[in-house]
LUMKOLLO-944922 format. One record per residue: x, y, z of N, C-alpha, C in turn. Coordinates in steps of 0.1 Angstrom, whole numbers, plus 5000, padded with zeros to 4 digits. Example, Ala and Ser with C-alpha at 12.3 -4.5 7.8 and 13.67 -1.06 7.14 Angstrom:
BEGIN
PT n.px n.py n.pz ca.px ca.py ca.pz c.px c.py c.pz
PT 5132 4943 5078  5123  4955  5078 5132 4967 5078
PT 5128 4978 5071  5137  4989  5071 5129 5000 5079
This chain:
BEGIN
PT n.px n.py n.pz ca.px ca.py ca.pz c.px c.py c.pz
PT 4986 5260 4828  4990  5251  4836 4987 5253 4851
PT 4986 5267 4855  4980  5268  4869 4966 5262 4872
PT 4958 5265 4861  4944  5261  4863 4943 5246 4863
PT 4952 5239 4854  4952  5224  4854 4957 5219 4868
PT 4967 5224 4873  4971  5219  4887 4961 5221 4896
PT 4954 5233 4897  4943  5236  4907 4931 5225 4905
PT 4927 5221 4892  4917  5213  4890 4923 5198 4894
PT 4933 5195 4894  4938  5181  4897 4937 5181 4912
PT 4943 5191 4919  4943  5191  4933 4927 5191 4939
PT 4919 5198 4931  4904  5198  4936 4900 5184 4933
PT 4903 5177 4923  4900  5161  4921 4904 5153 4932
PT 4917 5157 4935  4923  5149  4947 4916 5149 4958
PT 4912 5163 4963  4904  5166  4975 4891 5158 4973
PT 4884 5158 4963  4871  5151  4964 4873 5136 4965
PT 4884 5133 4957  4885  5117  4962 4889 5113 4975
PT 4896 5122 4982  4899  5118  4996 4887 5120 5005
PT 4876 5128 5000  4863  5128  5008 4856 5117 5004
PT 4855 5112 4993  4846  5103  4991 4851 5088 4989
PT 4864 5088 4986  4871  5075  4984 4878 5070 4995
PT 4887 5060 4993  4895  5054  5005 4907 5062 5009
PT 4909 5063 5021  4921  5071  5026 4933 5065 5025
PT 4934 5053 5026  4947  5045  5025 4956 5046 5013
PT 4968 5047 5014  4978  5048  5003 4976 5036 4995
PT 4978 5039 4981  4975  5029  4970 4988 5024 4964
PT 4987 5009 4962  4999  5004  4956 4995 4995 4944
PT 5004 4994 4933  5003  4983  4922 5007 4971 4926
PT 5019 4972 4934  5027  4961  4939 5023 4956 4952
PT 5011 4956 4955  5005  4953  4967 5009 4939 4973
PT 5011 4930 4964  5015  4915  4966 5029 4916 4972
PT 5039 4925 4972  5051  4926  4976 5052 4935 4989
PT 5040 4938 4993  5039  4949  5004 5027 4946 5012
PT 5026 4935 5016  5012  4930  5022 5010 4936 5036
PT 5023 4938 5042  5022  4944  5056 5014 4956 5058
PT 5013 4967 5048  5009  4980  5048 4994 4977 5048
PT 4988 4964 5042  4972  4963  5042 4968 4954 5052
PT 4977 4944 5056  4972  4934  5067 4980 4932 5077
PT 4979 4935 5089  4989  4933  5101 4990 4918 5103
PT 4983 4909 5098  4984  4894  5101 4996 4890 5094
PT 5000 4897 5084  5011  4892  5075 5025 4894 5081
PT 5025 4899 5095  5037  4900  5103 5043 4888 5104
PT 5056 4885 5101  5062  4871  5104 5060 4861 5096
PT 5052 4862 5085  5048  4851  5077 5059 4848 5067
PT 5070 4854 5066  5082  4850  5058 5089 4842 5066
PT 5088 4840 5078  5097  4828  5087 5111 4835 5088
PT 5112 4847 5085  5126  4855  5087 5124 4871 5088
PT 5134 4875 5093  5136  4890  5093 5136 4895 5080
PT 5125 4903 5075  5123  4910  5062 5121 4923 5062
PT 5129 4930 5055  5130  4946  5054 5127 4951 5038
PT 5116 4960 5037  5112  4963  5024 5111 4978 5023
PT 5117 4984 5013  5115  4998  5010 5107 4998 4996
PT 5096 5006 4995  5086  5008  4983 5084 5022 4981
PT 5085 5026 4968  5082  5039  4965 5072 5040 4953
PT 5062 5048 4954  5053  5051  4944 5051 5064 4940
PT 5052 5068 4926  5050  5080  4919 5039 5079 4912
PT 5028 5085 4916  5015  5085  4908 5012 5095 4900
PT 5008 5093 4887  5003  5103  4877 5017 5112 4876
PT 5029 5106 4869  5041  5113  4866 5038 5125 4858
PT 5043 5137 4860  5041  5148  4852 5032 5158 4857
PT 5023 5154 4868  5012  5163  4873 5018 5169 4885
PT 5017 5182 4887  5023  5188  4900 5012 5184 4910
PT 5018 5181 4921  5009  5178  4934 5003 5164 4933
PT 5008 5155 4922  5001  5142  4923 5006 5134 4936
PT 5000 5124 4939  5005  5114  4949 5019 5110 4948
PT 5027 5110 4960  5040  5102  4960 5041 5094 4973
PT 5044 5083 4974  5044  5075  4987 5055 5068 4987
PT 5061 5068 5001  5073  5060  5003 5070 5051 5015
PT 5073 5039 5015  5071  5030  5025 5083 5021 5030
PT 5085 5022 5043  5096  5014  5049 5088 5003 5058
PT 5091 4990 5056  5084  4980  5064 5095 4970 5069
PT 5094 4965 5081  5100  4955  5086 5093 4945 5096
PT 5095 4932 5094  5087  4921  5101 5095 4910 5104
PT 5092 4903 5115  5100  4889  5118 5092 4882 5127
PT 5096 4868 5126  5087  4859  5136 5096 4858 5147
PT 5089 4854 5161  5094  4852  5172 5089 4840 5180
PT 5096 4836 5191  5089  4824  5198 5085 4812 5190
PT 5097 4807 5180  5094  4796  5173 5083 4797 5163
PT 5083 4810 5158  5073  4813  5146 5058 4814 5150
PT 5056 4813 5164  5042  4816  5168 5037 4830 5171
PT 5048 4838 5168  5042  4852  5169 5050 4860 5158
PT 5045 4869 5152  5050  4880  5142 5049 4894 5146
PT 5060 4902 5147  5060  4916  5149 5065 4923 5139
PT 5058 4936 5135  5062  4943  5124 5060 4959 5128
PT 5069 4966 5118  5068  4981  5119 5066 4985 5103
PT 5059 4995 5102  5057  5001  5087 5055 5015 5090
PT 5065 5024 5082  5063  5037  5081 5060 5043 5068
PT 5050 5050 5067  5046  5054  5053 5045 5068 5053
PT 5052 5074 5042  5051  5089  5040 5044 5092 5027
PT 5032 5098 5028  5023  5101  5017 5021 5116 5015
PT 5024 5119 5003  5023  5134  4999 5014 5135 4987
PT 5004 5144 4990  4994  5146  4979 4991 5162 4979
PT 4997 5171 4968  4995  5183  4970 5001 5190 4981
PT 4992 5197 4987  4997  5206  5000 4995 5197 5012
PT 4992 5183 5011  4989  5175  5022 5001 5166 5024
PT 5007 5165 5037  5015  5156  5039 5012 5146 5050
PT 5011 5132 5048  5006  5124  5058 5016 5113 5061
PT 5020 5110 5075  5028  5099  5079 5021 5090 5087
PT 5022 5079 5084  5015  5066  5091 5027 5059 5098
PT 5026 5057 5111  5034  5047  5118 5026 5036 5124
PT 5028 5023 5118  5020  5013  5123 5029 5001 5131
PT 5025 4998 5142  5031  4986  5149 5023 4974 5147
PT 5027 4962 5142  5019  4952  5139 5021 4939 5147
PT 5011 4931 5151  5013  4919  5160 5005 4910 5155
PT 5011 4897 5152  5003  4885  5145 5005 4873 5154
PT 4994 4866 5157  4995  4853  5167 4993 4844 5156
PT 5003 4835 5153  5004  4824  5142 5000 4812 5148
PT 4990 4804 5142  4985  4791  5145 4989 4782 5133
PT 4997 4772 5137  5000  4763  5127 4990 4752 5127
PT 4985 4752 5114  4973  4742  5111 4978 4727 5108
PT 4989 4729 5100  4997  4716  5097 5009 4719 5091
PT 5017 4710 5084  5032  4713  5080 5031 4721 5068
PT 5020 4724 5062  5018  4732  5052 5013 4745 5053
PT 5005 4748 5062  4996  4761  5062 4997 4766 5078
PT 4995 4780 5078  4994  4786  5090 4982 4796 5089
PT 4975 4798 5101  4966  4809  5102 4971 4819 5112
PT 4972 4832 5106  4977  4841  5115 4963 4854 5119
PT 4961 4859 5130  4954  4868  5134 4961 4881 5137
PT 4961 4892 5131  4967  4902  5135 4961 4915 5141
PT 4969 4923 5147  4963  4935  5153 4974 4945 5152
PT 4970 4958 5149  4980  4969  5147 4976 4982 5156
PT 4987 4990 5162  4983  5000  5165 4990 5011 5158
PT 4984 5025 5156  4989  5035  5145 4989 5048 5153
PT 4998 5056 5146  4999  5070  5149 4996 5077 5132
PT 4988 5084 5129  4985  5090  5118 4989 5104 5120
PT 4999 5111 5113  5002  5124  5116 4999 5132 5102
PT 4992 5143 5101  4989  5148  5090 4991 5164 5089
PT 4995 5169 5078  4998  5183  5077 4996 5190 5064
PT 4988 5200 5065  4984  5206  5053 4990 5221 5052
PT 4997 5225 5042  5002  5238  5040 4997 5247 5031
PT 4988 5254 5036  4979  5263  5029 4989 5275 5021
PT 5000 5277 5024  5009  5287  5018 5012 5283 5004
PT 5011 5269 5001  5015  5264  4989 5002 5265 4979
PT 4991 5271 4983  4979  5271  4975 4980 5282 4965
PT 4975 5280 4953  4975  5289  4943 4961 5294 4939
PT 4954 5302 4946  4939  5305  4945 4936 5310 4931
PT 4923 5307 4927  4919  5313  4912 4916 5329 4915
PT 4913 5333 4926  4911  5347  4928 4924 5353 4935
PT 4931 5362 4925  4943  5367  4932 4941 5376 4943
PT 4930 5381 4945  4926  5391  4955 4922 5383 4969
PT 4922 5371 4968  4917  5361  4980 4929 5358 4988
PT 4929 5366 5001  4941  5365  5010 4937 5354 5019
PT 4927 5345 5018  4925  5336  5029 4935 5326 5031
PT 4941 5321 5019  4950  5309  5020 4964 5314 5027
PT 4966 5327 5025  4980  5333  5029 4977 5335 5046
PT 4966 5336 5052  4965  5339  5065 4963 5325 5073
PT 4958 5315 5066  4956  5301  5075 4970 5295 5077
PT 4979 5296 5071  4993  5290  5073 4992 5275 5073
PT 4995 5266 5080  4995  5253  5080 4986 5247 5092
PT 4981 5236 5090  4971  5227  5100 4977 5214 5101
PT 4978 5209 5112  4982  5196  5117 4974 5189 5126
PT 4974 5177 5127  4965  5167  5134 4973 5155 5136
PT 4975 5149 5149  4979  5137  5151 4968 5128 5156
PT 4966 5116 5150  4953  5107  5152 4958 5094 5157
PT 4954 5087 5167  4957  5073  5168 4947 5066 5162
PT 4949 5053 5159  4941  5045  5150 4944 5029 5154
PT 4937 5019 5149  4940  5005  5151 4936 4998 5138
PT 4940 4986 5135  4936  4977  5125 4937 4963 5129
PT 4928 4956 5121  4926  4942  5125 4928 4934 5109
PT 4932 4921 5113  4933  4913  5099 4935 4897 5102
PT 4932 4891 5092  4936  4876  5094 4943 4871 5081
PT 4950 4861 5081  4959  4856  5070 4961 4843 5071
PT 4956 4835 5061  4957  4821  5059 4968 4818 5048
PT 4979 4811 5052  4991  4809  5041 4994 4794 5041
PT 4992 4789 5028  4996  4776  5026 5008 4776 5016
PT 5015 4765 5014  5028  4766  5006 5022 4769 4992
PT 5012 4768 4989  5008  4771  4974 4998 4782 4971
PT 4992 4786 4981  4981  4797  4980 4981 4805 4995
PT 4973 4818 4992  4970  4824  5005 4959 4833 5005
PT 4952 4835 5015  4941  4842  5016 4941 4853 5027
PT 4936 4866 5026  4938  4875  5038 4926 4883 5037
PT 4921 4888 5049  4910  4898  5050 4915 4907 5060
PT 4911 4920 5058  4917  4931  5069 4908 4943 5068
PT 4909 4950 5081  4907  4965  5080 4916 4973 5086
PT 4926 4979 5078  4938  4984  5082 4935 4996 5093
PT 4926 5005 5091  4923  5015  5100 4907 5015 5100
PT 4905 5012 5115  4890  5009  5119 4884 5024 5124
PT 4892 5032 5127  4886  5044  5134 4885 5055 5121
PT 4873 5061 5121  4871  5071  5111 4876 5084 5116
PT 4889 5088 5114  4894  5099  5118 4898 5108 5106
PT 4898 5123 5110  4899  5133  5100 4910 5143 5103
PT 4916 5148 5095  4925  5157  5099 4921 5171 5103
PT 4906 5174 5100  4901  5187  5103 4888 5183 5113
PT 4885 5192 5121  4872  5192  5127 4862 5196 5115
PT 4849 5191 5119  4839  5193  5110 4833 5207 5112
PT 4839 5217 5106  4833  5231  5108 4833 5237 5094
PT 4829 5249 5094  4827  5255  5080 4842 5259 5073
PT 4852 5260 5082  4865  5263  5077 4874 5250 5073
PT 4868 5238 5074  4875  5226  5073 4875 5222 5058
PT 4887 5216 5054  4889  5211  5040 4882 5199 5038
PT 4879 5194 5027  4874  5181  5025 4886 5169 5023
PT 4898 5176 5024  4911  5167  5025 4911 5160 5039
PT 4914 5145 5039  4912  5139  5052 4923 5130 5052
PT 4924 5123 5064  4932  5111  5069 4922 5102 5071
PT 4920 5092 5062  4912  5081  5065 4899 5085 5073
PT 4892 5092 5065  4878  5096  5070 4869 5086 5067
PT 4874 5076 5060  4865  5065  5055 4869 5051 5057
PT 4862 5041 5062  4869  5029  5066 4869 5018 5054
PT 4882 5012 5050  4882  5004  5037 4884 4988 5045
PT 4876 4979 5035  4879  4966  5038 4886 4960 5026
PT 4896 4950 5031  4904  4944  5020 4904 4927 5019
PT 4901 4923 5007  4902  4909  5007 4915 4905 4995
PT 4923 4898 5000  4933  4894  4990 4936 4879 4989
PT 4940 4874 4977  4944  4861  4977 4952 4858 4965
PT 4958 4847 4966  4968  4843  4953 4971 4827 4955
PT 4978 4825 4944  4983  4811  4944 4995 4809 4935
PT 5001 4798 4937  5014  4795  4927 5012 4781 4922
PT 5013 4779 4910  5012  4765  4904 5024 4761 4893
PT 5027 4752 4893  5037  4749  4882 5034 4745 4868
PT 5042 4752 4859  5037  4751  4846 5045 4741 4838
PT 5058 4742 4843  5068  4732  4837 5079 4732 4849
PT 5091 4725 4844  5102  4724  4854 5108 4738 4859
PT 5107 4748 4849  5113  4760  4853 5104 4771 4852
PT 5092 4767 4851  5081  4780  4851 5070 4778 4860
PT 5066 4786 4866  5055  4788  4875 5046 4798 4873
PT 5034 4796 4875  5023  4806  4873 5017 4810 4886
PT 5015 4824 4887  5011  4829  4900 5002 4840 4897
PT 4988 4837 4898  4978  4847  4897 4975 4852 4913
PT 4968 4864 4913  4965  4871  4924 4953 4880 4923
PT 4947 4884 4934  4935  4894  4933 4935 4903 4947
PT 4930 4915 4946  4929  4923  4958 4915 4930 4954
PT 4906 4929 4965  4893  4936  4963 4892 4946 4975
PT 4889 4958 4973  4889  4969  4982 4875 4974 4983
PT 4870 4974 4994  4854  4979  4995 4853 4990 5006
PT 4846 5001 5000  4842  5010  5009 4829 5015 5008
PT 4819 5015 5017  4806  5017  5015 4804 5030 5007
PT 4812 5039 5009  4810  5054  5002 4819 5056 4988
PT 4824 5046 4984  4834  5050  4972 4830 5037 4962
PT 4835 5038 4950  4833  5029  4941 4841 5015 4945
PT 4834 5005 4938  4842  4992  4941 4857 4990 4932
PT 4865 4983 4940  4879  4986  4934 4883 4969 4932
PT 4891 4968 4923  4894  4953  4919 4906 4953 4913
PT 4918 4945 4917  4931  4944  4910 4933 4932 4908
PT 4934 4927 4895  4937  4912  4891 4951 4912 4886
PT 4958 4903 4890  4972  4901  4888 4976 4887 4882
PT 4984 4884 4871  4988  4873  4868 5004 4875 4864
PT 5012 4866 4870  5026  4866  4868 5031 4852 4862
PT 5043 4852 4858  5051  4839  4854 5063 4840 4862
PT 5068 4830 4867  5081  4830  4875 5091 4819 4869
PT 5101 4826 4865  5112  4818  4855 5124 4815 4865
PT 5126 4800 4866  5138  4797  4871 5140 4802 4887
PT 5126 4804 4893  5125  4809  4906 5134 4821 4909
PT 5137 4828 4898  5142  4841  4899 5136 4853 4891
PT 5132 4853 4882  5125  4863  4875 5110 4863 4874
PT 5102 4873 4880  5088  4874  4880 5085 4884 4867
PT 5077 4880 4858  5071  4890  4848 5056 4887 4850
PT 5048 4899 4850  5035  4900  4852 5027 4911 4848
PT 5014 4912 4849  5006  4924  4845 4994 4922 4854
PT 4988 4935 4856  4976  4936  4866 4966 4946 4856
PT 4954 4943 4861  4945  4953  4857 4936 4957 4869
PT 4935 4971 4870  4927  4976  4880 4916 4983 4875
PT 4905 4978 4878  4890  4979  4872 4890 4994 4868
PT 4886 4996 4856  4883  5011  4852 4894 5022 4855
PT 4907 5017 4858  4918  5027  4861 4930 5026 4853
PT 4936 5014 4854  4949  5012  4846 4952 4998 4843
PT 4962 4994 4835  4969  4984  4831 4983 4987 4838
PT 4988 4978 4846  5000  4976  4853 5009 4966 4848
PT 5023 4968 4846  5033  4958  4843 5043 4958 4853
PT 5046 4945 4857  5053  4942  4869 5066 4934 4866
PT 5078 4937 4868  5088  4929  4869 5098 4927 4881
PT 5100 4915 4886  5108  4914  4898 5120 4904 4894
PT 5129 4908 4904  5140  4897  4901 5148 4894 4914
PT 5151 4881 4916  5157  4876  4927 5172 4874 4927
PT 5177 4884 4931  5193  4884  4928 5199 4871 4936
PT 5196 4869 4947  5198  4858  4956 5189 4855 4967
PT 5193 4847 4975  5183  4842  4986 5178 4854 4995
PT 5185 4864 4996  5183  4875  5005 5177 4886 4997
PT 5181 4889 4986  5176  4903  4979 5169 4900 4966
PT 5158 4909 4966  5151  4909  4954 5147 4923 4952
PT 5145 4927 4939  5139  4940  4936 5129 4939 4925
PT 5120 4951 4924  5109  4949  4915 5107 4964 4910
PT 5099 4966 4898  5096  4978  4892 5084 4975 4886
PT 5073 4984 4887  5060  4985  4881 5057 4997 4873
PT 5051 4996 4862  5047  5008  4855 5031 5007 4853
PT 5023 5019 4854  5009  5018  4853 5005 5026 4839
PT 4998 5021 4833  4991  5029  4820 4978 5033 4825
PT 4975 5047 4825  4963  5052  4831 4953 5049 4820
PT 4940 5046 4823  4928  5043  4814 4918 5055 4815
PT 4919 5062 4827  4910  5072  4829 4914 5085 4821
PT 4906 5097 4823  4908  5108  4814 4921 5114 4819
PT 4928 5109 4831  4940  5115  4834 4951 5112 4825
PT 4949 5102 4816  4958  5099  4805 4963 5109 4796
PT 4953 5121 4795  4956  5132  4788 4965 5142 4794
PT 4969 5139 4807  4979  5148  4813 4990 5141 4819
PT 4989 5128 4821  5002  5119  4826 5002 5107 4820
PT 5014 5102 4815  5017  5089  4809 5014 5077 4817
PT 5013 5080 4832  5010  5071  4840 5018 5071 4855
PT 5019 5060 4860  5025  5059  4873 5036 5049 4873
PT 5046 5049 4884  5055  5038  4885 5059 5036 4899
PT 5063 5024 4902  5068  5021  4915 5081 5011 4914
PT 5088 5013 4926  5102  5008  4929 5100 4999 4941
PT 5106 4988 4942  5108  4981  4955 5119 4974 4955
PT 5125 4972 4969  5137  4964  4971 5134 4956 4985
PT 5138 4945 4986  5136  4936  4997 5146 4928 5001
PT 5150 4928 5015  5161  4920  5020 5157 4911 5030
PT 5161 4899 5031  5155  4888  5041 5167 4883 5045
PT 5167 4880 5058  5177  4875  5068 5170 4867 5079
PT 5175 4855 5081  5169  4847  5094 5174 4856 5105
PT 5165 4858 5116  5167  4864  5128 5177 4860 5137
PT 5182 4849 5134  5194  4842  5143 5206 4843 5136
PT 5207 4851 5123  5218  4852  5116 5221 4843 5105
PT 5214 4831 5104  5214  4820  5095 5210 4826 5084
PT 5213 4823 5070  5210  4826  5058 5196 4820 5054
PT 5188 4828 5048  5174  4824  5044 5176 4811 5032
PT 5170 4801 5035  5175  4789  5028 5165 4786 5015
PT 5155 4793 5015  5144  4789  5002 5138 4801 4999
PT 5134 4801 4986  5126  4814  4981 5111 4810 4983
PT 5106 4822 4988  5092  4822  4992 5085 4830 4982
PT 5072 4827 4979  5064  4832  4970 5054 4843 4974
PT 5051 4842 4989  5040  4850  4993 5046 4857 5005
C-alpha cells in the first residue's frame, strides 16, 4: 500500500507539471464563477454556493476540493461582483485560492446580456515534506526540508453571453504562470497554476413536453502543454424541480448528476464519477456535493427558476 500511495502521488505531481493547475469539477455547470469571472451577477440575485469534490475515493492523498462562492448584481444589474474561496488538497500540497470577480453587464435586449469579467486573485500554496514516505528509508532529505509556502497574486479574464434559452462563455481564470517553487534543483514538480488554461463553455434549454425540458451543455479546456479536455453533459428537467443527467469526460470518466430544487431559494445536487482510466483498479470513482441558496439583494424573494 505504501508503494501504491507513493506512485499515485508521483502521478499527481507529474500531472501538476504537465496538466492544468486549476481545480477540477464535474458539476461545473453549477459552479461557473470558479471558471469564468464574467458569470458574477448573472443570476440577477444574491447567490451563495458550497461545492465539495472528493476525487478518486479510497486513494490516500487523492485530490479533495471545497469551494465557497457568492455573487450578486448591483446598480440595476449593470454590474456583478463575486467572491470565491477554494481549498484544494492533493497529497502533501494544500492550495487556497481567493478570487474577487467583477463583471460589467451589457443588456443586449429583453432576453440576453453580455458580460465582460475581470478577477483578482491570491493563490496560497503549502507543501509539507514531513508527510512524505520515501522509498529509501535512509534518505533524510524529506525530514530536513520541513514545509515550503508561497503566496502568488494573479488575475483572470472572461466573457459570458446569456440568453433565456442558452449561454456561451470563454475565460482564462489565471493568466500569470506562477509556481509554488523557484526553478532550481531543489524544486518539486508540484505547482500552483504553472500553466495557463483556456475554457469555452456553452449550454441551452429546450422544452420536450409541458413538464419536461432538455438541457445539454459542454465544457472545453485547452492547455498548450496538456491533453485536450472535453466534458459533454445532457440533463432532463422534470417539473422545474428535478434535474437528472449524465456527463462524459473524454477518456476519463462517466459522470451521473442529480439536482433537486426544494423551493425558489434552495437547491442541492450530487454527482458520482465512474473512472475509465487505469485508476479504476484502485478507486471506484469520485463524488461531488453542492448546495445553493438564492435571495434577491433587496430582501425580496427570488421569483423564478433559473437554468443557467
